[in-house]
N, CA and C atoms as an extended XYZ file, in Angstrom:
420
Properties=species:S:1:pos:R:3:atomname:S:1:resname:S:1:resid:I:1 pbc="F F F"
N       -34.743        8.966      -32.829 N   MET     1
C       -33.706        9.194      -33.806 CA  MET     1
C       -33.203        7.878      -34.398 C   MET     1
N       -33.169        6.811      -33.595 N   PHE     2
C       -32.650        5.538      -34.079 CA  PHE     2
C       -33.751        4.549      -34.444 C   PHE     2
N       -34.995        4.973      -34.371 N   ASP     3
C       -36.095        4.069      -34.674 CA  ASP     3
C       -36.044        3.526      -36.095 C   ASP     3
N       -35.446        4.258      -37.010 N   GLY     4
C       -35.354        3.797      -38.393 CA  GLY     4
C       -34.567        2.512      -38.551 C   GLY     4
N       -33.729        2.195      -37.576 N   PHE     5
C       -32.921        0.982      -37.628 CA  PHE     5
C       -33.620       -0.217      -36.988 C   PHE     5
N       -34.696        0.019      -36.287 N   ALA     6
C       -35.317       -1.019      -35.460 CA  ALA     6
C       -36.647       -1.490      -36.046 C   ALA     6
N       -37.076       -2.689      -35.657 N   PRO     7
C       -38.374       -3.181      -36.112 CA  PRO     7
C       -39.524       -2.403      -35.455 C   PRO     7
N       -40.676       -2.461      -36.072 N   GLU     8
C       -41.851       -1.732      -35.588 CA  GLU     8
C       -42.152       -2.017      -34.120 C   GLU     8
N       -41.953       -3.241      -33.689 N   ALA     9
C       -42.322       -3.648      -32.326 CA  ALA     9
C       -41.595       -2.861      -31.239 C   ALA     9
N       -40.448       -2.275      -31.542 N   VAL    10
C       -39.686       -1.550      -30.513 CA  VAL    10
C       -39.564       -0.054      -30.797 C   VAL    10
N       -40.143        0.401      -31.881 N   LYS    11
C       -40.066        1.827      -32.211 CA  LYS    11
C       -40.781        2.659      -31.144 C   LYS    11
N       -40.160        3.779      -30.791 N   GLY    12
C       -40.750        4.662      -29.797 CA  GLY    12
C       -40.509        4.231      -28.358 C   GLY    12
N       -39.782        3.140      -28.172 N   ASN    13
C       -39.501        2.622      -26.831 CA  ASN    13
C       -37.993        2.410      -26.721 C   ASN    13
N       -37.300        3.396      -26.173 N   ALA    14
C       -35.830        3.371      -26.157 CA  ALA    14
C       -35.270        2.145      -25.449 C   ALA    14
N       -35.836        1.761      -24.320 N   SER    15
C       -35.280        0.607      -23.596 CA  SER    15
C       -35.524       -0.687      -24.362 C   SER    15
N       -36.681       -0.829      -24.988 N   ALA    16
C       -36.954       -2.028      -25.796 CA  ALA    16
C       -36.053       -2.050      -27.028 C   ALA    16
N       -35.836       -0.884      -27.628 N   ARG    17
C       -34.957       -0.809      -28.800 CA  ARG    17
C       -33.521       -1.176      -28.420 C   ARG    17
N       -33.058       -0.705      -27.281 N   THR    18
C       -31.710       -1.044      -26.820 CA  THR    18
C       -31.589       -2.537      -26.570 C   THR    18
N       -32.574       -3.119      -25.902 N   ALA    19
C       -32.551       -4.568      -25.641 CA  ALA    19
C       -32.535       -5.346      -26.954 C   ALA    19
N       -33.309       -4.903      -27.933 N   TRP    20
C       -33.327       -5.553      -29.247 CA  TRP    20
C       -31.944       -5.456      -29.898 C   TRP    20
N       -31.332       -4.267      -29.843 N   ALA    21
C       -30.022       -4.066      -30.469 CA  ALA    21
C       -28.954       -4.926      -29.805 C   ALA    21
N       -28.981       -5.014      -28.488 N   VAL    22
C       -28.028       -5.864      -27.766 CA  VAL    22
C       -28.195       -7.311      -28.204 C   VAL    22
N       -29.434       -7.759      -28.332 N   GLN    23
C       -29.673       -9.140      -28.757 CA  GLN    23
C       -29.161       -9.377      -30.176 C   GLN    23
N       -29.296       -8.388      -31.048 N   GLN    24
C       -28.782       -8.538      -32.414 CA  GLN    24
C       -27.270       -8.740      -32.405 C   GLN    24
N       -26.577       -8.005      -31.531 N   LEU    25
C       -25.125       -8.183      -31.406 CA  LEU    25
C       -24.788       -9.582      -30.905 C   LEU    25
N       -25.566      -10.068      -29.963 N   LYS    26
C       -25.326      -11.422      -29.444 CA  LYS    26
C       -25.588      -12.468      -30.527 C   LYS    26
N       -26.632      -12.256      -31.318 N   TYR    27
C       -26.884      -13.163      -32.451 CA  TYR    27
C       -25.710      -13.139      -33.430 C   TYR    27
N       -25.116      -11.959      -33.622 N   ALA    28
C       -23.985      -11.840      -34.550 CA  ALA    28
C       -22.794      -12.664      -34.081 C   ALA    28
N       -22.617      -12.791      -32.777 N   ALA    29
C       -21.528      -13.637      -32.253 CA  ALA    29
C       -21.748      -15.083      -32.666 C   ALA    29
N       -22.964      -15.566      -32.499 N   LYS    30
C       -23.278      -16.953      -32.870 CA  LYS    30
C       -23.215      -17.126      -34.384 C   LYS    30
N       -23.727      -16.162      -35.125 N   ALA    31
C       -23.680      -16.243      -36.586 CA  ALA    31
C       -22.237      -16.276      -37.079 C   ALA    31
N       -21.381      -15.460      -36.485 N   SER    32
C       -19.961      -15.452      -36.863 CA  SER    32
C       -19.333      -16.813      -36.612 C   SER    32
N       -19.655      -17.395      -35.466 N   GLN    33
C       -19.141      -18.731      -35.147 CA  GLN    33
C       -19.655      -19.754      -36.164 C   GLN    33
N       -20.944      -19.693      -36.476 N   ASN    34
C       -21.535      -20.633      -37.437 CA  ASN    34
C       -20.906      -20.511      -38.817 C   ASN    34
N       -20.471      -19.316      -39.165 N   LEU    35
C       -19.847      -19.082      -40.469 CA  LEU    35
C       -18.350      -19.391      -40.472 C   LEU    35
N       -17.824      -19.794      -39.331 N   GLY    36
C       -16.410      -20.117      -39.245 CA  GLY    36
C       -15.510      -18.891      -39.180 C   GLY    36
N       -16.073      -17.757      -38.811 N   LEU    37
C       -15.296      -16.527      -38.699 CA  LEU    37
C       -14.642      -16.454      -37.324 C   LEU    37
N       -13.655      -15.591      -37.186 N   ASN    38
C       -13.044      -15.398      -35.871 CA  ASN    38
C       -13.176      -13.956      -35.384 C   ASN    38
N       -13.881      -13.119      -36.165 N   ALA    39
C       -14.040      -11.718      -35.789 CA  ALA    39
C       -15.338      -11.170      -36.367 C   ALA    39
N       -15.842      -10.144      -35.701 N   SER    40
C       -17.046       -9.447      -36.131 CA  SER    40
C       -16.806       -7.953      -35.931 C   SER    40
N       -17.387       -7.132      -36.779 N   ALA    41
C       -17.167       -5.682      -36.731 CA  ALA    41
C       -18.344       -4.967      -36.082 C   ALA    41
N       -18.040       -3.856      -35.414 N   THR    42
C       -19.095       -3.048      -34.804 CA  THR    42
C       -18.616       -1.618      -34.595 C   THR    42
N       -19.545       -0.758      -34.265 N   PHE    43
C       -19.252        0.578      -33.761 CA  PHE    43
C       -19.492        0.561      -32.254 C   PHE    43
N       -18.906        1.511      -31.550 N   SER    44
C       -19.041        1.556      -30.092 CA  SER    44
C       -20.328        2.210      -29.627 C   SER    44
N       -20.918        3.040      -30.461 N   GLY    45
C       -22.026        3.865      -30.023 CA  GLY    45
C       -21.512        5.255      -29.676 C   GLY    45
N       -22.427        6.140      -29.332 N   ALA    46
C       -22.044        7.538      -29.143 CA  ALA    46
C       -22.746        8.158      -27.934 C   ALA    46
N       -22.560        7.556      -26.775 N   LEU    47
C       -23.147        8.120      -25.560 CA  LEU    47
C       -22.643        9.535      -25.287 C   LEU    47
N       -21.356        9.759      -25.509 N   LEU    48
C       -20.722       11.026      -25.136 CA  LEU    48
C       -20.478       11.971      -26.306 C   LEU    48
N       -20.745       11.535      -27.522 N   TRP    49
C       -20.318       12.327      -28.670 CA  TRP    49
C       -20.882       13.748      -28.646 C   TRP    49
N       -22.086       13.913      -28.143 N   GLN    50
C       -22.681       15.256      -28.118 CA  GLN    50
C       -21.915       16.206      -27.202 C   GLN    50
N       -20.999       15.675      -26.380 N   THR    51
C       -20.210       16.525      -25.477 CA  THR    51
C       -18.787       16.747      -25.983 C   THR    51
N       -18.492       16.334      -27.221 N   VAL    52
C       -17.119       16.422      -27.717 CA  VAL    52
C       -16.629       17.869      -27.789 C   VAL    52
N       -17.506       18.790      -28.120 N   TYR    53
C       -17.104       20.199      -28.161 CA  TYR    53
C       -17.013       20.705      -26.723 C   TYR    53
N       -15.898       21.318      -26.341 N   PRO    54
C       -15.679       21.644      -24.930 CA  PRO    54
C       -16.399       22.895      -24.408 C   PRO    54
N       -17.373       23.386      -25.145 N   TRP    55
C       -18.121       24.531      -24.632 CA  TRP    55
C       -19.593       24.290      -24.777 C   TRP    55
N       -20.425       24.494      -23.782 N   PRO    56
C       -20.000       24.875      -22.445 CA  PRO    56
C       -19.182       23.757      -21.799 C   PRO    56
N       -18.412       24.137      -20.802 N   GLN    57
C       -17.526       23.160      -20.187 CA  GLN    57
C       -18.309       21.978      -19.635 C   GLN    57
N       -17.705       20.808      -19.811 N   ARG    58
C       -18.312       19.583      -19.292 CA  ARG    58
C       -18.155       19.541      -17.774 C   ARG    58
N       -19.108       18.922      -17.087 N   PRO    59
C       -18.923       18.718      -15.648 CA  PRO    59
C       -17.717       17.809      -15.408 C   PRO    59
N       -17.005       18.048      -14.333 N   ALA    60
C       -15.851       17.209      -13.987 CA  ALA    60
C       -16.294       15.754      -13.874 C   ALA    60
N       -15.512       14.862      -14.477 N   GLY    61
C       -15.792       13.435      -14.386 CA  GLY    61
C       -16.777       12.895      -15.406 C   GLY    61
N       -17.326       13.757      -16.256 N   LEU    62
C       -18.333       13.303      -17.218 CA  LEU    62
C       -17.790       12.233      -18.155 C   LEU    62
N       -16.595       12.427      -18.682 N   VAL    63
C       -16.027       11.462      -19.627 CA  VAL    63
C       -15.787       10.125      -18.931 C   VAL    63
N       -15.223       10.150      -17.744 N   GLU    64
C       -14.964        8.910      -17.014 CA  GLU    64
C       -16.270        8.177      -16.708 C   GLU    64
N       -17.292        8.928      -16.281 N   THR    65
C       -18.598        8.328      -15.998 CA  THR    65
C       -19.196        7.731      -17.268 C   THR    65
N       -19.075        8.454      -18.371 N   GLY    66
C       -19.599        7.958      -19.642 CA  GLY    66
C       -18.920        6.678      -20.089 C   GLY    66
N       -17.610        6.610      -19.941 N   PHE    67
C       -16.894        5.394      -20.341 CA  PHE    67
C       -17.160        4.236      -19.388 C   PHE    67
N       -17.429        4.533      -18.131 N   THR    68
C       -17.837        3.477      -17.197 CA  THR    68
C       -19.172        2.896      -17.644 C   THR    68
N       -20.098        3.753      -18.049 N   GLU    69
C       -21.398        3.292      -18.545 CA  GLU    69
C       -21.237        2.527      -19.855 C   GLU    69
N       -20.384        3.021      -20.738 N   LEU    70
C       -20.143        2.327      -22.002 CA  LEU    70
C       -19.633        0.915      -21.738 C   LEU    70
N       -18.693        0.787      -20.826 N   ALA    71
C       -18.149       -0.532      -20.477 CA  ALA    71
C       -19.224       -1.422      -19.865 C   ALA    71
N       -20.052       -0.851      -19.019 N   LYS    72
C       -21.141       -1.622      -18.391 CA  LYS    72
C       -22.070       -2.208      -19.457 C   LYS    72
N       -22.315       -1.452      -20.509 N   ARG    73
C       -23.185       -1.925      -21.591 CA  ARG    73
C       -22.495       -2.967      -22.464 C   ARG    73
N       -21.185       -2.806      -22.685 N   TRP    74
C       -20.478       -3.690      -23.611 CA  TRP    74
C       -19.953       -4.968      -22.974 C   TRP    74
N       -19.667       -4.976      -21.693 N   LEU    75
C       -19.080       -6.178      -21.086 CA  LEU    75
C       -19.932       -7.434      -21.267 C   LEU    75
N       -21.246       -7.387      -21.054 N   PRO    76
C       -22.037       -8.605      -21.285 CA  PRO    76
C       -21.980       -9.079      -22.741 C   PRO    76
N       -21.901       -8.137      -23.661 N   ILE    77
C       -21.803       -8.491      -25.082 CA  ILE    77
C       -20.436       -9.105      -25.362 C   ILE    77
N       -19.386       -8.484      -24.849 N   LEU    78
C       -18.038       -9.038      -25.029 CA  LEU    78
C       -17.946      -10.444      -24.444 C   LEU    78
N       -18.615      -10.679      -23.340 N   ASN    79
C       -18.590      -12.016      -22.738 CA  ASN    79
C       -19.271      -13.052      -23.628 C   ASN    79
N       -20.329      -12.669      -24.321 N   VAL    80
C       -20.970      -13.582      -25.280 CA  VAL    80
C       -20.008      -13.874      -26.429 C   VAL    80
N       -19.305      -12.864      -26.898 N   TYR    81
C       -18.314      -13.086      -27.961 CA  TYR    81
C       -17.212      -14.014      -27.477 C   TYR    81
N       -16.822      -13.880      -26.226 N   GLU    82
C       -15.829      -14.789      -25.648 CA  GLU    82
C       -16.353      -16.226      -25.656 C   GLU    82
N       -17.604      -16.419      -25.270 N   GLU    83
C       -18.211      -17.757      -25.258 CA  GLU    83
C       -18.169      -18.408      -26.635 C   GLU    83
N       -18.266      -17.592      -27.677 N   HIS    84
C       -18.286      -18.110      -29.046 CA  HIS    84
C       -16.922      -18.064      -29.724 C   HIS    84
N       -15.902      -17.565      -29.026 N   GLY    85
C       -14.556      -17.523      -29.595 CA  GLY    85
C       -14.389      -16.513      -30.712 C   GLY    85
N       -15.113      -15.400      -30.615 N   ILE    86
C       -15.111      -14.387      -31.676 CA  ILE    86
C       -14.586      -13.066      -31.124 C   ILE    86
N       -13.655      -12.438      -31.843 N   ASP    87
C       -13.209      -11.090      -31.489 CA  ASP    87
C       -14.261      -10.088      -31.939 C   ASP    87
N       -14.529       -9.096      -31.112 N   LEU    88
C       -15.434       -8.015      -31.478 CA  LEU    88
C       -14.566       -6.799      -31.781 C   LEU    88
N       -14.551       -6.409      -33.048 N   CYS    89
C       -13.620       -5.385      -33.531 CA  CYS    89
C       -14.348       -4.056      -33.699 C   CYS    89
N       -13.949       -3.085      -32.903 N   TYR    90
C       -14.560       -1.764      -32.922 CA  TYR    90
C       -13.890       -0.904      -33.981 C   TYR    90
N       -14.714       -0.367      -34.886 N   GLU    91
C       -14.169        0.576      -35.855 CA  GLU    91
C       -14.004        1.920      -35.160 C   GLU    91
N       -12.779        2.397      -35.127 N   ILE    92
C       -12.478        3.696      -34.539 CA  ILE    92
C       -12.922        4.736      -35.558 C   ILE    92
N       -13.957        5.495      -35.201 N   HIS    93
C       -14.675        6.257      -36.212 CA  HIS    93
C       -15.137        7.599      -35.654 C   HIS    93
N       -14.969        8.679      -36.417 N   PRO    94
C       -15.514        9.964      -35.985 CA  PRO    94
C       -17.018        9.841      -35.721 C   PRO    94
N       -17.475       10.432      -34.655 N   GLY    95
C       -18.889       10.364      -34.300 CA  GLY    95
C       -19.214        9.256      -33.321 C   GLY    95
N       -18.249        8.407      -33.032 N   GLU    96
C       -18.425        7.314      -32.070 CA  GLU    96
C       -17.620        7.628      -30.812 C   GLU    96
N       -17.994        7.012      -29.703 N   ASP    97
C       -17.219        7.229      -28.478 CA  ASP    97
C       -15.793        6.721      -28.613 C   ASP    97
N       -15.586        5.652      -29.361 N   LEU    98
C       -14.229        5.185      -29.660 CA  LEU    98
C       -13.831        5.803      -30.994 C   LEU    98
N       -13.194        6.971      -30.931 N   HIS    99
C       -12.877        7.720      -32.152 CA  HIS    99
C       -11.388        7.976      -32.336 C   HIS    99
N       -10.568        7.514      -31.394 N   ASP   100
C        -9.116        7.641      -31.546 CA  ASP   100
C        -8.439        6.660      -30.591 C   ASP   100
N        -7.131        6.639      -30.626 N   GLY   101
C        -6.401        5.702      -29.778 CA  GLY   101
C        -6.630        5.933      -28.298 C   GLY   101
N        -6.720        7.181      -27.885 N   ILE   102
C        -6.907        7.492      -26.467 CA  ILE   102
C        -8.252        6.969      -25.974 C   ILE   102
N        -9.311        7.161      -26.755 N   THR   103
C       -10.623        6.682      -26.320 CA  THR   103
C       -10.688        5.159      -26.353 C   THR   103
N       -10.002        4.539      -27.304 N   TYR   104
C        -9.939        3.069      -27.320 CA  TYR   104
C        -9.218        2.558      -26.072 C   TYR   104
N        -8.114        3.199      -25.713 N   GLU   105
C        -7.365        2.779      -24.526 CA  GLU   105
C        -8.188        2.961      -23.253 C   GLU   105
N        -8.942        4.052      -23.162 N   LEU   106
C        -9.802        4.273      -22.003 CA  LEU   106
C       -10.880        3.193      -21.930 C   LEU   106
N       -11.462        2.863      -23.083 N   PHE   107
C       -12.467        1.806      -23.129 CA  PHE   107
C       -11.866        0.471      -22.693 C   PHE   107
N       -10.685        0.147      -23.213 N   LEU   108
C       -10.025       -1.104      -22.811 CA  LEU   108
C        -9.819       -1.161      -21.303 C   LEU   108
N        -9.394       -0.054      -20.735 N   GLU   109
C        -9.199       -0.001      -19.283 CA  GLU   109
C       -10.514       -0.300      -18.563 C   GLU   109
N       -11.601        0.296      -19.048 N   LYS   110
C       -12.903        0.141      -18.392 CA  LYS   110
C       -13.481       -1.264      -18.555 C   LYS   110
N       -13.106       -1.982      -19.628 N   VAL   111
C       -13.579       -3.369      -19.810 CA  VAL   111
C       -12.512       -4.363      -19.365 C   VAL   111
N       -11.590       -3.891      -18.522 N   ASN   112
C       -10.539       -4.748      -17.950 CA  ASN   112
C        -9.714       -5.456      -19.021 C   ASN   112
N        -9.380       -4.726      -20.080 N   ASN   113
C        -8.590       -5.278      -21.189 CA  ASN   113
C        -9.175       -6.592      -21.709 C   ASN   113
N       -10.480       -6.609      -21.846 N   HIS   114
C       -11.169       -7.818      -22.333 CA  HIS   114
C       -10.502       -8.289      -23.623 C   HIS   114
N       -10.142       -9.558      -23.665 N   GLN   115
C        -9.381      -10.057      -24.818 CA  GLN   115
C       -10.168      -10.015      -26.118 C   GLN   115
N       -11.481       -9.911      -26.065 N   ARG   116
C       -12.289       -9.857      -27.292 CA  ARG   116
C       -12.539       -8.435      -27.780 C   ARG   116
N       -12.145       -7.425      -27.018 N   ALA   117
C       -12.316       -6.025      -27.423 CA  ALA   117
C       -11.135       -5.637      -28.305 C   ALA   117
N       -11.351       -5.687      -29.603 N   CYS   118
C       -10.271       -5.480      -30.578 CA  CYS   118
C       -10.565       -4.271      -31.465 C   CYS   118
N        -9.593       -3.929      -32.282 N   LEU   119
C        -9.721       -2.825      -33.229 CA  LEU   119
C       -10.045       -3.331      -34.625 C   LEU   119
N       -10.865       -2.577      -35.324 N   LEU   120
C       -11.049       -2.754      -36.758 CA  LEU   120
C       -10.268       -1.605      -37.393 C   LEU   120
N        -9.306       -1.947      -38.175 N   TYR   121
C        -8.439       -0.920      -38.769 CA  TYR   121
C        -9.016       -0.442      -40.090 C   TYR   121
N        -9.383        0.838      -40.144 N   ASP   122
C        -9.886        1.469      -41.363 CA  ASP   122
C        -9.071        2.737      -41.604 C   ASP   122
N        -8.075        2.664      -42.492 N   PRO   123
C        -7.188        3.815      -42.679 CA  PRO   123
C        -7.845        5.007      -43.366 C   PRO   123
N        -9.031        4.841      -43.932 N   SER   124
C        -9.637        5.952      -44.672 CA  SER   124
C        -9.835        7.183      -43.791 C   SER   124
N       -10.196        6.996      -42.543 N   HIS   125
C       -10.413        8.142      -41.658 CA  HIS   125
C        -9.099        8.854      -41.341 C   HIS   125
N        -8.033        8.094      -41.253 N   PHE   126
C        -6.722        8.690      -41.000 CA  PHE   126
C        -6.303        9.555      -42.186 C   PHE   126
N        -6.531        9.058      -43.383 N   VAL   127
C        -6.167        9.800      -44.588 CA  VAL   127
C        -6.946       11.116      -44.637 C   VAL   127
N        -8.251       11.054      -44.359 N   LEU   128
C        -9.071       12.265      -44.384 CA  LEU   128
C        -8.641       13.277      -43.330 C   LEU   128
N        -8.085       12.801      -42.229 N   GLN   129
C        -7.638       13.682      -41.150 CA  GLN   129
C        -6.147       14.021      -41.261 C   GLN   129
N        -5.515       13.580      -42.345 N   CYS   130
C        -4.087       13.823      -42.588 CA  CYS   130
C        -3.216       13.278      -41.459 C   CYS   130
N        -3.586       12.106      -40.942 N   LEU   131
C        -2.817       11.444      -39.889 CA  LEU   131
C        -2.012       10.300      -40.482 C   LEU   131
N        -0.953        9.928      -39.809 N   ASN   132
C        -0.110        8.827      -40.262 CA  ASN   132
C        -0.764        7.501      -39.883 C   ASN   132
N        -1.360        6.849      -40.851 N   TYR   133
C        -2.083        5.607      -40.579 CA  TYR   133
C        -1.153        4.422      -40.367 C   TYR   133
N         0.100        4.511      -40.770 N   LEU   134
C         1.045        3.415      -40.546 CA  LEU   134
C         1.561        3.398      -39.108 C   LEU   134
N         1.762        4.570      -38.513 N   GLU   135
C         2.193        4.625      -37.116 CA  GLU   135
C         1.157        3.988      -36.195 C   GLU   135
N        -0.106        4.125      -36.551 N   TYR   136
C        -1.196        3.547      -35.759 CA  TYR   136
C        -1.061        2.027      -35.688 C   TYR   136
N        -0.715        1.422      -36.809 N   ILE   137
C        -0.507       -0.033      -36.841 CA  ILE   137
C         0.640       -0.409      -35.914 C   ILE   137
N         1.736        0.317      -36.006 N   ASP   138
C         2.886        0.025      -35.147 CA  ASP   138
C         2.536        0.165      -33.671 C   ASP   138
N         1.741        1.162      -33.357 N   HIS   139
C         1.407        1.430      -31.955 CA  HIS   139
C         0.456        0.385      -31.380 C   HIS   139
N        -0.545       -0.019      -32.180 N   TYR   140
C        -1.557       -0.943      -31.672 CA  TYR   140
C        -1.386       -2.341      -32.219 C   TYR   140
């Protein structure tokens, strides 16, 4: 499903594609530093998104286990961003595991409140969902 984003050398090989994608994120940390930036944008990924609908019922602990795995994957990347002095800003986005304030807070807990795990504020999704996008700024 994600092979369209990857080079031919890793297509059809999920673990090789994941390793390639992780390396691209690490390169982005260095590129951001080279460009004199202090932040870089990303999505969190969607390990759990297919379970967002509560039927059939999820096994107990599935969300916690999923966020533990998400943190395990992101911590090494966040540490590279720390080495380069760059904030990694997650766009809170429908279809991603970090899709609201609660999921962002759970992720922060799982990455031990890593100082480089930041928010990318995009009010367009709030407007489409008829949510108060200004309260979000005050809260976070």
